[in-house]
Structure formats: structure tokens, C-alpha cells
TORKOL-4160 file (C-alpha; in steps of 0.2 Angstrom, whole numbers, padded with zeros to 4 digits, m for minus):
161
<pt num="1" X="m0143" Y="m0041" Z="m0191"/>
<pt num="2" X="m0161" Y="m0045" Z="m0184"/>
<pt num="3" X="m0161" Y="m0063" Z="m0190"/>
<pt num="4" X="m0144" Y="m0066" Z="m0182"/>
<pt num="5" X="m0149" Y="m0059" Z="m0165"/>
<pt num="6" X="m0165" Y="m0069" Z="m0166"/>
<pt num="7" X="m0155" Y="m0085" Z="m0170"/>
<pt num="8" X="m0143" Y="m0081" Z="m0156"/>
<pt num="9" X="m0157" Y="m0079" Z="m0143"/>
<pt num="10" X="m0166" Y="m0095" Z="m0149"/>
<pt num="11" X="m0150" Y="m0105" Z="m0147"/>
<pt num="12" X="m0138" Y="m0106" Z="m0133"/>
<pt num="13" X="m0124" Y="m0095" Z="m0139"/>
<pt num="14" X="m0129" Y="m0080" Z="m0129"/>
<pt num="15" X="m0129" Y="m0089" Z="m0113"/>
<pt num="16" X="m0117" Y="m0082" Z="m0099"/>
<pt num="17" X="m0105" Y="m0097" Z="m0098"/>
<pt num="18" X="m0089" Y="m0091" Z="m0090"/>
<pt num="19" X="m0092" Y="m0072" Z="m0092"/>
<pt num="20" X="m0097" Y="m0060" Z="m0078"/>
<pt num="21" X="m0115" Y="m0054" Z="m0077"/>
<pt num="22" X="m0109" Y="m0037" Z="m0083"/>
<pt num="23" X="m0103" Y="m0045" Z="m0099"/>
<pt num="24" X="m0118" Y="m0056" Z="m0101"/>
<pt num="25" X="m0130" Y="m0041" Z="m0098"/>
<pt num="26" X="m0121" Y="m0031" Z="m0111"/>
<pt num="27" X="m0123" Y="m0045" Z="m0124"/>
<pt num="28" X="m0140" Y="m0050" Z="m0119"/>
<pt num="29" X="m0147" Y="m0032" Z="m0120"/>
<pt num="30" X="m0139" Y="m0029" Z="m0137"/>
<pt num="31" X="m0146" Y="m0045" Z="m0144"/>
<pt num="32" X="m0164" Y="m0041" Z="m0137"/>
<pt num="33" X="m0163" Y="m0024" Z="m0145"/>
<pt num="34" X="m0157" Y="m0030" Z="m0162"/>
<pt num="35" X="m0170" Y="m0044" Z="m0162"/>
<pt num="36" X="m0184" Y="m0032" Z="m0157"/>
<pt num="37" X="m0190" Y="m0043" Z="m0143"/>
<pt num="38" X="m0203" Y="m0033" Z="m0132"/>
<pt num="39" X="m0213" Y="m0045" Z="m0122"/>
<pt num="40" X="m0208" Y="m0044" Z="m0104"/>
<pt num="41" X="m0212" Y="m0062" Z="m0101"/>
<pt num="42" X="m0201" Y="m0068" Z="m0115"/>
<pt num="43" X="m0187" Y="m0057" Z="m0110"/>
<pt num="44" X="m0187" Y="m0063" Z="m0092"/>
<pt num="45" X="m0187" Y="m0081" Z="m0098"/>
<pt num="46" X="m0173" Y="m0079" Z="m0110"/>
<pt num="47" X="m0163" Y="m0069" Z="m0097"/>
<pt num="48" X="m0165" Y="m0082" Z="m0084"/>
<pt num="49" X="m0162" Y="m0097" Z="m0096"/>
<pt num="50" X="m0145" Y="m0089" Z="m0101"/>
<pt num="51" X="m0139" Y="m0086" Z="m0083"/>
<pt num="52" X="m0126" Y="m0098" Z="m0076"/>
<pt num="53" X="m0134" Y="m0112" Z="m0066"/>
<pt num="54" X="m0126" Y="m0107" Z="m0050"/>
<pt num="55" X="m0133" Y="m0089" Z="m0051"/>
<pt num="56" X="m0150" Y="m0095" Z="m0056"/>
<pt num="57" X="m0150" Y="m0106" Z="m0040"/>
<pt num="58" X="m0144" Y="m0092" Z="m0029"/>
<pt num="59" X="m0158" Y="m0081" Z="m0036"/>
<pt num="60" X="m0171" Y="m0094" Z="m0032"/>
<pt num="61" X="m0165" Y="m0095" Z="m0014"/>
<pt num="62" X="m0162" Y="m0077" Z="m0010"/>
<pt num="63" X="m0169" Y="m0073" Z="0007"/>
<pt num="64" X="m0176" Y="m0056" Z="0001"/>
<pt num="65" X="m0179" Y="m0045" Z="m0015"/>
<pt num="66" X="m0180" Y="m0061" Z="m0025"/>
<pt num="67" X="m0188" Y="m0060" Z="m0042"/>
<pt num="68" X="m0200" Y="m0075" Z="m0044"/>
<pt num="69" X="m0202" Y="m0086" Z="m0060"/>
<pt num="70" X="m0219" Y="m0076" Z="m0063"/>
<pt num="71" X="m0211" Y="m0059" Z="m0061"/>
<pt num="72" X="m0209" Y="m0050" Z="m0077"/>
<pt num="73" X="m0199" Y="m0036" Z="m0070"/>
<pt num="74" X="m0183" Y="m0038" Z="m0080"/>
<pt num="75" X="m0174" Y="m0025" Z="m0070"/>
<pt num="76" X="m0177" Y="m0035" Z="m0054"/>
<pt num="77" X="m0169" Y="m0050" Z="m0063"/>
<pt num="78" X="m0154" Y="m0039" Z="m0069"/>
<pt num="79" X="m0151" Y="m0032" Z="m0051"/>
<pt num="80" X="m0152" Y="m0049" Z="m0043"/>
<pt num="81" X="m0140" Y="m0057" Z="m0055"/>
<pt num="82" X="m0128" Y="m0043" Z="m0054"/>
<pt num="83" X="m0128" Y="m0043" Z="m0034"/>
<pt num="84" X="m0125" Y="m0061" Z="m0034"/>
<pt num="85" X="m0111" Y="m0060" Z="m0046"/>
<pt num="86" X="m0102" Y="m0046" Z="m0037"/>
<pt num="87" X="m0103" Y="m0056" Z="m0020"/>
<pt num="88" X="m0096" Y="m0071" Z="m0029"/>
<pt num="89" X="m0082" Y="m0061" Z="m0037"/>
<pt num="90" X="m0078" Y="m0053" Z="m0020"/>
<pt num="91" X="m0077" Y="m0071" Z="m0012"/>
<pt num="92" X="m0066" Y="m0077" Z="m0026"/>
<pt num="93" X="m0054" Y="m0063" Z="m0023"/>
<pt num="94" X="m0054" Y="m0066" Z="m0005"/>
<pt num="95" X="m0051" Y="m0084" Z="m0007"/>
<pt num="96" X="m0037" Y="m0082" Z="m0019"/>
<pt num="97" X="m0028" Y="m0071" Z="m0006"/>
<pt num="98" X="m0032" Y="m0082" Z="0008"/>
<pt num="99" X="m0027" Y="m0099" Z="0001"/>
<pt num="100" X="m0009" Y="m0105" Z="m0003"/>
<pt num="101" X="m0015" Y="m0112" Z="m0020"/>
<pt num="102" X="m0019" Y="m0097" Z="m0032"/>
<pt num="103" X="m0035" Y="m0099" Z="m0042"/>
<pt num="104" X="m0034" Y="m0103" Z="m0060"/>
<pt num="105" X="m0041" Y="m0087" Z="m0067"/>
<pt num="106" X="m0042" Y="m0072" Z="m0055"/>
<pt num="107" X="m0057" Y="m0061" Z="m0059"/>
<pt num="108" X="m0060" Y="m0043" Z="m0055"/>
<pt num="109" X="m0075" Y="m0035" Z="m0047"/>
<pt num="110" X="m0084" Y="m0023" Z="m0058"/>
<pt num="111" X="m0084" Y="m0005" Z="m0052"/>
<pt num="112" X="m0099" Y="0000" Z="m0062"/>
<pt num="113" X="m0117" Y="m0004" Z="m0057"/>
<pt num="114" X="m0128" Y="m0014" Z="m0068"/>
<pt num="115" X="m0134" Y="m0005" Z="m0084"/>
<pt num="116" X="m0151" Y="0000" Z="m0076"/>
<pt num="117" X="m0158" Y="0017" Z="m0071"/>
<pt num="118" X="m0166" Y="0009" Z="m0055"/>
<pt num="119" X="m0149" Y="0002" Z="m0050"/>
<pt num="120" X="m0144" Y="0019" Z="m0044"/>
<pt num="121" X="m0157" Y="0018" Z="m0031"/>
<pt num="122" X="m0148" Y="0003" Z="m0022"/>
<pt num="123" X="m0139" Y="0009" Z="m0007"/>
<pt num="124" X="m0126" Y="m0005" Z="m0007"/>
<pt num="125" X="m0110" Y="0000" Z="m0016"/>
<pt num="126" X="m0101" Y="m0012" Z="m0027"/>
<pt num="127" X="m0090" Y="m0024" Z="m0016"/>
<pt num="128" X="m0071" Y="m0022" Z="m0016"/>
<pt num="129" X="m0058" Y="m0032" Z="m0008"/>
<pt num="130" X="m0041" Y="m0024" Z="m0002"/>
<pt num="131" X="m0033" Y="m0037" Z="0010"/>
<pt num="132" X="m0019" Y="m0031" Z="0021"/>
<pt num="133" X="m0004" Y="m0042" Z="0023"/>
<pt num="134" X="m0002" Y="m0050" Z="0040"/>
<pt num="135" X="0013" Y="m0045" Z="0051"/>
<pt num="136" X="0026" Y="m0058" Z="0053"/>
<pt num="137" X="0025" Y="m0068" Z="0069"/>
<pt num="138" X="0037" Y="m0063" Z="0083"/>
<pt num="139" X="0052" Y="m0075" Z="0085"/>
<pt num="140" X="0054" Y="m0082" Z="0102"/>
<pt num="141" X="0071" Y="m0090" Z="0099"/>
<pt num="142" X="0077" Y="m0106" Z="0105"/>
<pt num="143" X="0074" Y="m0110" Z="0124"/>
<pt num="144" X="0090" Y="m0112" Z="0134"/>
<pt num="145" X="0092" Y="m0126" Z="0147"/>
<pt num="146" X="0101" Y="m0118" Z="0161"/>
<pt num="147" X="0103" Y="m0134" Z="0171"/>
<pt num="148" X="0112" Y="m0143" Z="0156"/>
<pt num="149" X="0129" Y="m0140" Z="0163"/>
<pt num="150" X="0124" Y="m0145" Z="0181"/>
<pt num="151" X="0117" Y="m0161" Z="0175"/>
<pt num="152" X="0133" Y="m0167" Z="0167"/>
<pt num="153" X="0143" Y="m0163" Z="0183"/>
<pt num="154" X="0131" Y="m0171" Z="0195"/>
<pt num="155" X="0130" Y="m0187" Z="0185"/>
<pt num="156" X="0149" Y="m0190" Z="0185"/>
<pt num="157" X="0151" Y="m0187" Z="0204"/>
<pt num="158" X="0137" Y="m0200" Z="0209"/>
<pt num="159" X="0148" Y="m0215" Z="0209"/>
<pt num="160" X="0161" Y="m0211" Z="0223"/>
<pt num="161" X="0151" Y="m0209" Z="0239"/>
């Protein structure tokens, strides 16, 4: 079991891919535990390397509470990745409701916080989207040309003066 976990962490099979950060975190933490990895620097590098590139880029450009490449606080990396994933999932849900073309694979927003003890300190609740349908536009009907009957009569009388 330890050898399998070490092999997975040394390869790319543990990477996030199309999974949510919640699923990636669960798998990553299980592999780290099974492999017996303890060095915080190694854990941060492995976690960062396994994240989807879009989430890595967003963490690198976060305006505040950004874990740095030299930050060995693994919980900070977990929280940052989880927050970004929740925002992305909420945005996907919003766009799939707003657009006329449905998205290929709708995803759900996780209601559970990241698996951290310090995550409970965050004041931001998980995002949820419950769009309300728009009311139908009022119908104005077809405008009536009230002068239409007068126009036909006045045209026929013009020629005899």
C-alpha cells in the first residue's frame, strides 16, 4: 500500500484532472498518509503540481491571502484551491442557466468546506446559486392604423374635382 501511494505521488495519476478540488483533496490526503510523506515543502510542491493549471494560475494571481511558492503552509494551499474551485463551480452553474446552450457536464457546488480544521474560521460560506426564472415580457399586441379606412376613401375621391 505504501509503495503504491509513493508511486502514485511520484507520477501524474494523482493529478486533479477533471475532478473537483474536494475530490482531489480527498485523494491527495489519502495518498500522502499512505505514503508516509511528512516534509511540508514536499507536500506543498506535490499538491501544487497536481492542481489543474487554471487553478494554479488563479492562486498565483490572487489579490490577497495568496500562498506563495515558498509557503509551506499546506492548509493555506488547500483553502486557496478550494475557494477558487467553489467560485468556478458557481460561475459554471450561473452560465449554464444564463446561456441558451447547456454546458456539457453540469457540476454541483460542494456544500462541505475543505477538509481542514482552520477552514471553519473562514467567514465566507460556500457559494450557492438558485436562479429565479424571469417573468414573461408583457405583450403589447399589434398596433392598429386607425386612419387606414380614411386613406382608401380619400384616394378614390381625388380624381373628380
